[in-house]
Backbone bond lengths (Angstrom), bond angles and torsions (degrees), N, CA, C in turn:
res aa  C-N    CA-C-N  psi(-1)  N-CA   C-N-CA  omega(-1)  CA-C   N-CA-C  phi
1 M - - - 1.384 - - 1.592 104.97 -
2 N 1.324 113.01 144.22 1.479 119.19 -176.76 1.504 113.00 -91.36
3 G 1.256 123.80 0.86 1.480 127.35 -176.61 1.510 116.07 85.35
4 R 1.308 116.54 3.19 1.511 114.82 -176.99 1.496 106.30 -107.84
5 V 1.327 115.88 149.25 1.411 128.28 176.93 1.555 105.00 -117.41
6 Y 1.287 117.81 132.71 1.441 122.15 -178.40 1.471 111.25 -114.30
7 V 1.302 117.70 115.94 1.467 124.14 -178.64 1.560 110.34 -99.50
8 S 1.311 116.20 114.40 1.374 122.98 -178.46 1.528 112.89 -106.77
9 T 1.265 115.22 147.40 1.475 122.84 174.60 1.492 111.88 -143.86
10 V 1.389 109.84 146.16 1.444 114.92 166.96 1.412 111.96 -128.17
11 V 1.415 111.39 128.52 1.432 122.86 -172.64 1.328 119.45 -126.43
12 A 1.415 121.74 140.24 1.520 123.27 176.35 1.443 108.15 -116.26
13 E 1.358 113.30 144.59 1.435 120.63 -175.11 1.515 100.83 -131.28
14 G 1.402 116.96 135.92 1.460 113.96 172.99 1.520 104.63 -174.42
15 P 1.367 112.24 165.12 1.437 120.11 177.87 1.548 115.59 -69.20
16 V 1.326 115.61 135.98 1.378 121.67 177.34 1.532 106.70 -142.22
17 N 1.285 119.77 113.47 1.439 125.88 -178.28 1.518 114.39 49.77
18 G 1.311 112.95 41.43 1.491 116.97 171.99 1.519 111.43 92.82
19 T 1.278 124.48 -3.65 1.368 125.12 -179.74 1.499 110.57 -129.93
20 V 1.362 120.64 151.22 1.385 120.24 179.30 1.467 113.29 -85.24
21 V 1.354 118.22 133.67 1.535 122.69 -174.09 1.453 106.35 -120.30
22 R 1.294 115.02 135.11 1.563 123.85 175.91 1.461 106.98 -108.77
23 V 1.356 113.43 125.50 1.439 121.52 -175.39 1.632 105.06 -124.99
24 V 1.366 113.91 123.79 1.486 116.17 173.29 1.560 107.49 -84.02
25 L 1.307 109.81 117.31 1.506 120.92 -177.68 1.505 110.18 -83.34
26 G 1.147 119.40 -22.48 1.467 126.67 -175.19 1.412 117.36 -179.24
27 A 1.400 117.48 153.08 1.504 121.71 -179.96 1.629 103.25 -149.84
28 R 1.364 113.90 148.48 1.490 113.86 178.41 1.556 101.85 -160.62
29 R 1.288 111.67 152.82 1.436 124.33 176.96 1.435 106.93 -115.29
30 T 1.356 119.63 126.74 1.474 125.24 177.02 1.505 108.15 -130.70
31 Y 1.396 112.50 167.53 1.447 117.43 -179.69 1.491 114.64 -116.93
32 T 1.337 119.58 2.50 1.341 118.62 170.47 1.603 113.76 -136.46
33 P 1.358 117.49 152.37 1.456 116.12 -174.89 1.452 109.36 -65.69
34 E 1.351 122.80 -29.68 1.429 121.77 177.71 1.493 114.85 -67.76
35 G 1.368 117.89 -41.16 1.460 120.53 167.71 1.502 117.21 -56.14
36 T 1.271 112.84 -44.03 1.492 121.30 177.29 1.454 111.38 -57.59
37 L 1.385 115.33 -53.41 1.495 117.22 178.37 1.454 118.25 -63.14
38 Q 1.345 118.55 -34.93 1.412 126.10 169.72 1.414 115.24 -55.50
39 W 1.302 117.41 -45.70 1.557 124.66 -179.96 1.547 105.37 -65.14
40 L 1.383 114.90 -49.65 1.448 117.70 -173.09 1.530 107.22 -63.89
41 R 1.355 120.13 -44.20 1.428 116.01 174.01 1.484 120.73 -53.84
42 G 1.312 110.37 -42.44 1.467 117.45 174.15 1.533 114.60 -61.03
43 Q 1.365 116.63 -36.95 1.452 120.34 177.93 1.490 111.89 -71.34
44 A 1.429 115.34 -35.08 1.432 119.18 177.72 1.561 111.16 -64.89
45 H 1.275 117.78 -40.74 1.441 120.67 177.00 1.502 114.55 -70.99
46 R 1.346 114.64 -32.15 1.464 121.10 179.00 1.459 109.16 -64.05
47 I 1.419 118.47 -46.53 1.497 126.63 -176.35 1.543 104.43 -65.81
48 A 1.391 116.21 -51.98 1.460 119.51 -175.18 1.617 106.82 -57.31
49 D 1.290 118.48 -43.64 1.430 119.28 -177.26 1.513 112.63 -67.02
50 G 1.327 114.63 -32.61 1.541 119.63 177.58 1.544 110.59 -69.12
51 L 1.312 112.90 -41.45 1.533 117.76 -178.45 1.513 113.23 -75.88
52 D 1.257 112.45 -37.57 1.501 119.26 -169.64 1.542 110.91 -134.68
53 P 1.271 121.88 66.95 1.534 123.63 -176.55 1.457 109.20 -60.53
54 D 1.359 114.30 162.90 1.484 122.03 167.20 1.471 109.44 -62.42
55 P 1.280 123.52 124.89 1.459 120.84 -178.57 1.517 115.03 -72.79
56 Y 1.388 114.74 -2.67 1.423 117.51 -177.44 1.566 107.52 -106.49
57 T 1.245 123.67 12.84 1.449 126.48 172.20 1.530 108.34 -68.28
58 A 1.255 111.89 156.34 1.542 113.15 -174.06 1.484 108.79 -65.44
59 W 1.262 123.63 -43.91 1.544 115.57 -173.60 1.518 107.56 -69.60
60 A 1.316 121.94 -27.70 1.535 118.05 -178.75 1.480 109.97 -77.54
61 V 1.293 122.72 -30.90 1.419 127.94 176.52 1.557 114.65 -62.24
62 H 1.207 110.55 -42.43 1.493 120.36 -177.66 1.487 119.19 -92.90
63 S 1.338 113.54 -1.38 1.569 118.40 -174.59 1.469 109.14 -101.82
64 G 1.236 122.86 -4.12 1.616 122.71 174.94 1.419 105.22 93.63
65 P 1.400 115.55 -156.74 1.480 120.41 -174.42 1.515 110.53 -80.26
66 V 1.360 119.20 70.96 1.480 115.93 178.47 1.559 108.73 -88.73
67 L 1.232 116.53 -32.15 1.466 122.05 -176.43 1.527 109.33 -95.87
68 V 1.297 118.27 129.28 1.466 118.23 -177.75 1.621 101.20 -130.76
69 P 1.395 110.99 142.24 1.426 118.64 178.41 1.492 110.20 -68.43
70 V 1.371 116.76 156.29 1.453 122.23 174.34 1.505 111.02 -112.57
71 A 1.271 117.24 162.20 1.458 119.81 179.23 1.529 110.73 -63.17
72 A 1.352 115.74 158.38 1.487 118.47 -179.28 1.440 113.02 -69.27
73 H 1.458 120.52 -28.57 1.428 119.25 -171.49 1.545 111.23 -86.54
74 V 1.331 116.12 -2.14 1.458 118.39 -179.06 1.493 108.27 -85.45
75 P 1.368 117.31 129.77 1.522 124.94 177.24 1.650 105.77 -49.49
76 H 1.279 115.21 144.84 1.402 125.90 -177.70 1.506 114.43 -123.85
77 A 1.234 121.54 85.74 1.475 124.43 177.99 1.416 119.90 -48.99
78 P 1.325 115.12 -47.99 1.422 113.91 176.87 1.508 118.69 -58.11
79 S 1.253 112.98 -38.67 1.469 118.71 177.87 1.586 111.77 -63.74
80 A 1.368 114.90 -44.12 1.415 119.60 176.08 1.557 113.47 -62.46
81 L 1.323 115.71 -41.44 1.532 116.80 178.46 1.572 110.95 -64.49
82 R 1.413 112.47 -43.48 1.431 112.86 -178.58 1.614 109.80 -64.82
83 A 1.320 114.11 -37.23 1.401 115.84 -176.61 1.662 112.90 -67.97
84 W 1.212 111.85 -35.16 1.537 118.32 177.53 1.564 105.63 -67.19
85 G 1.244 117.23 -47.98 1.498 122.47 -177.62 1.558 115.70 -58.96
86 D 1.360 113.76 -30.07 1.477 123.69 -171.37 1.550 114.15 -98.08
87 D 1.395 109.56 -15.18 1.587 118.42 -172.35 1.503 104.91 -81.15
88 H 1.367 122.28 106.65 1.425 125.56 175.35 1.507 113.04 -60.90
89 G 1.349 119.37 -34.86 1.443 122.04 179.69 1.488 108.96 -69.57
90 Q 1.393 122.13 -43.15 1.436 116.87 174.25 1.445 115.16 -66.09
91 Q 1.303 117.47 -33.23 1.482 118.31 177.37 1.561 113.32 -67.23
92 D 1.197 119.62 -35.69 1.443 125.41 170.09 1.531 115.43 -60.03
93 A 1.329 113.64 -43.63 1.439 121.29 -177.96 1.615 106.84 -74.63
94 A 1.261 114.45 -30.85 1.623 119.03 178.06 1.594 102.93 -68.38
95 R 1.314 117.34 -48.16 1.524 122.09 -176.29 1.529 106.59 -56.40
96 R 1.350 117.22 -47.49 1.481 120.80 -174.57 1.517 109.12 -60.89
97 R 1.282 113.00 -40.61 1.583 119.61 -177.38 1.545 107.16 -64.70
98 L 1.363 115.95 -48.20 1.522 114.93 176.52 1.451 112.90 -63.15
99 V 1.240 123.23 -41.64 1.437 124.72 -177.66 1.453 110.76 -59.01
100 C 1.442 116.41 -42.12 1.437 122.26 178.72 1.594 115.27 -74.06
101 G 1.284 114.58 2.35 1.473 125.72 -179.30 1.591 115.31 77.13
102 D 1.404 112.18 19.80 1.555 109.84 179.01 1.542 108.10 -91.40
103 R 1.344 112.65 161.88 1.368 120.03 179.45 1.575 111.18 -77.89
104 L 1.274 115.40 141.96 1.488 119.05 179.61 1.542 108.70 -113.51
105 T 1.323 116.17 129.89 1.472 119.33 -176.87 1.619 106.00 -140.49
106 V 1.375 114.01 121.45 1.411 118.13 175.71 1.522 102.96 -120.43
107 S 1.282 112.21 130.70 1.525 120.03 -175.67 1.548 110.17 -141.64
108 T 1.330 112.14 140.40 1.519 119.26 179.29 1.494 107.09 -152.50
109 A 1.290 115.67 147.89 1.430 127.59 -175.91 1.486 115.37 -129.05
110 D 1.337 117.18 155.01 1.444 121.52 173.34 1.546 103.36 -152.23
111 G 1.383 113.34 -166.07 1.423 115.87 178.47 1.614 119.48 -62.78
112 S 1.371 111.08 -23.98 1.406 114.61 -179.44 1.484 116.72 -85.37
113 G 1.344 116.55 -16.53 1.440 118.57 178.72 1.581 112.82 153.47
114 R 1.279 118.74 -171.84 1.496 127.03 175.72 1.468 108.40 -107.11
115 Y 1.318 113.04 142.44 1.532 117.74 -178.35 1.554 107.14 -132.13
116 T 1.310 118.18 120.07 1.442 122.59 -168.18 1.556 105.90 -124.36
117 L 1.317 114.05 134.69 1.417 120.71 177.47 1.525 101.91 -117.84
118 T 1.368 119.82 128.91 1.413 117.73 -176.17 1.683 104.18 -135.96
119 A 1.358 111.76 148.39 1.500 119.47 174.36 1.501 103.04 -139.62
120 V 1.350 108.63 130.83 1.570 116.37 -178.60 1.541 110.11 -131.64
121 P 1.237 116.90 118.55 1.545 123.66 170.95 1.466 111.37 -59.39
122 T 1.289 125.94 121.47 1.439 127.75 -171.66 1.550 113.55 -105.59
123 A 1.287 114.83 -24.87 1.380 119.38 177.74 1.589 113.82 -131.38
124 F 1.276 118.69 151.96 1.389 119.15 -176.48 1.515 114.14 -118.64
125 P 1.341 121.75 162.54 1.373 120.25 -179.92 1.574 116.38 -74.28
126 D 1.360 116.71 149.12 1.474 112.73 -174.94 1.540 110.79 -78.45
127 S 1.323 118.59 -23.88 1.432 117.24 179.87 1.517 106.67 -146.31
128 G 1.327 115.59 168.50 1.576 120.11 176.35 1.497 109.63 65.39
129 A 1.308 121.67 58.60 1.419 126.90 169.64 1.607 112.45 -56.14
130 V 1.309 113.68 138.39 1.356 120.12 174.77 1.473 109.12 -79.35
131 R 1.445 114.22 136.15 1.442 116.58 178.79 1.546 107.64 -85.53
132 C 1.322 114.84 131.35 1.458 117.62 -178.17 1.487 114.50 -137.03
133 G 1.364 114.36 60.09 1.499 118.86 176.62 1.497 111.01 83.96
134 A 1.289 114.95 -150.06 1.452 121.46 -171.79 1.522 111.43 -82.39
135 T 1.355 118.68 -13.72 1.438 117.38 179.57 1.571 112.16 -98.62
136 A 1.400 113.83 15.00 1.449 115.59 179.22 1.488 107.90 -77.97
137 R 1.411 117.48 142.64 1.401 126.31 178.78 1.608 111.37 -114.34
138 K 1.180 116.16 142.21 1.508 119.18 167.86 1.543 113.80 -56.89
139 P 1.220 119.81 145.16 1.508 117.26 176.08 1.520 108.41 -66.13
140 R 1.299 118.72 143.37 1.438 121.93 -170.97 1.636 101.38 -88.47
141 R 1.342 112.71 138.75 1.534 119.59 176.25 1.499 109.03 -80.24
142 W 1.288 111.40 155.70 1.492 116.90 179.76 1.584 111.36 -69.56
143 W 1.391 106.17 -35.95 1.570 109.48 -175.53 1.624 104.65 -98.97
144 P 1.318 114.04 126.05 1.372 115.81 -168.83 1.534 116.27 -76.79
145 F 1.383 115.55 -12.43 1.507 124.40 177.64 1.450 112.44 -100.78
146 R 1.356 114.79 141.37 1.397 122.24 175.75 1.555 110.95 -68.33
147 R 1.217 119.86 122.32 1.460 120.41 170.20 1.424 118.04 -73.10
148 T 1.284 119.06 134.85 1.340 125.28 174.11 1.548 116.60 -114.02
149 R 1.234 115.65 147.95 1.479 117.47 179.09 1.477 109.83 -70.52
150 R 1.302 116.23 144.81 1.457 121.66 176.02 1.472 107.06 -81.40
151 R 1.302 117.36 134.55 1.499 121.93 172.33 1.426 112.71 -77.45
152 H 1.251 120.83 127.25 1.460 125.07 179.31 1.487 109.14 -91.54
153 T 1.289 121.20 97.82 1.385 127.23 -174.87 1.563 107.00 -113.07
154 R 1.364 110.72 152.99 1.452 114.52 178.83 1.505 107.43 -78.20
155 P 1.350 114.20 142.25 1.410 117.67 174.11 1.488 113.76 -55.02
156 R 1.337 123.38 136.83 1.344 128.02 176.35 1.550 114.52 -66.65
157 P 1.149 124.69 133.19 1.516 125.19 178.73 1.560 101.98 -68.37
158 A 1.300 108.09 142.33 1.540 119.46 174.32 1.469 108.45 -66.63
159 P 1.243 119.71 145.69 1.422 124.36 178.07 1.513 110.09 -58.31
160 H 1.314 119.91 130.14 1.412 122.40 -178.11 1.550 112.46 -78.46
161 V 1.249 110.63 122.02 1.459 118.69 -178.51 1.520 106.21 -125.98
162 S 1.356 112.03 113.39 1.521 114.56 -177.19 1.553 109.58 -71.74
163 P 1.287 120.34 149.98 1.447 121.78 -178.98 1.492 110.75 -69.66
164 T 1.303 123.01 -28.73 1.373 119.15 178.17 1.571 117.76 -76.79
165 E 1.322 110.17 -19.29 1.580 110.39 -179.59 1.521 101.99 -85.61
166 G 1.217 116.59 137.15 1.352 126.48 167.44 1.498 114.42 -102.77
167 P 1.264 117.88 175.90 1.449 120.34 -178.93 1.550 106.85 -65.40
168 A 1.225 110.03 136.76 1.569 115.82 -178.31 1.474 114.56 -80.11
């Protein structure tokens, strides 16, 4: 374990009765970047399937005209969420960000609202910081001052004053 805890949340925001409402759809604490991304991918697909289910599923086929197509120029949040979850390049980039201790936010919107997936590293390792490009920092020491070695020197001899000599 690397000493980090990743707190992930999935939030939906959208208009309800003339005001914008924010709803937390899920939250989870994980201990690895891989576990965090696995959960976020699952949530992205869950939201996408809830917003845009397969029209050939049993309940959709027998329920009549429930699903309606949207125009091509309208942003489509389910497609964006599925694309993020299935893109290995974006997943690798997201994993590198989490390993470096950076916050990860994936957000998309359409006519129904905005959907945001977030992962935040909340604790950092005590030692052995991971180097992450130009933004990497050295681990902070507990003692703010640099320790120096003491020089072992011989004690200086006291100035020799003969007992017969007095102060001049």
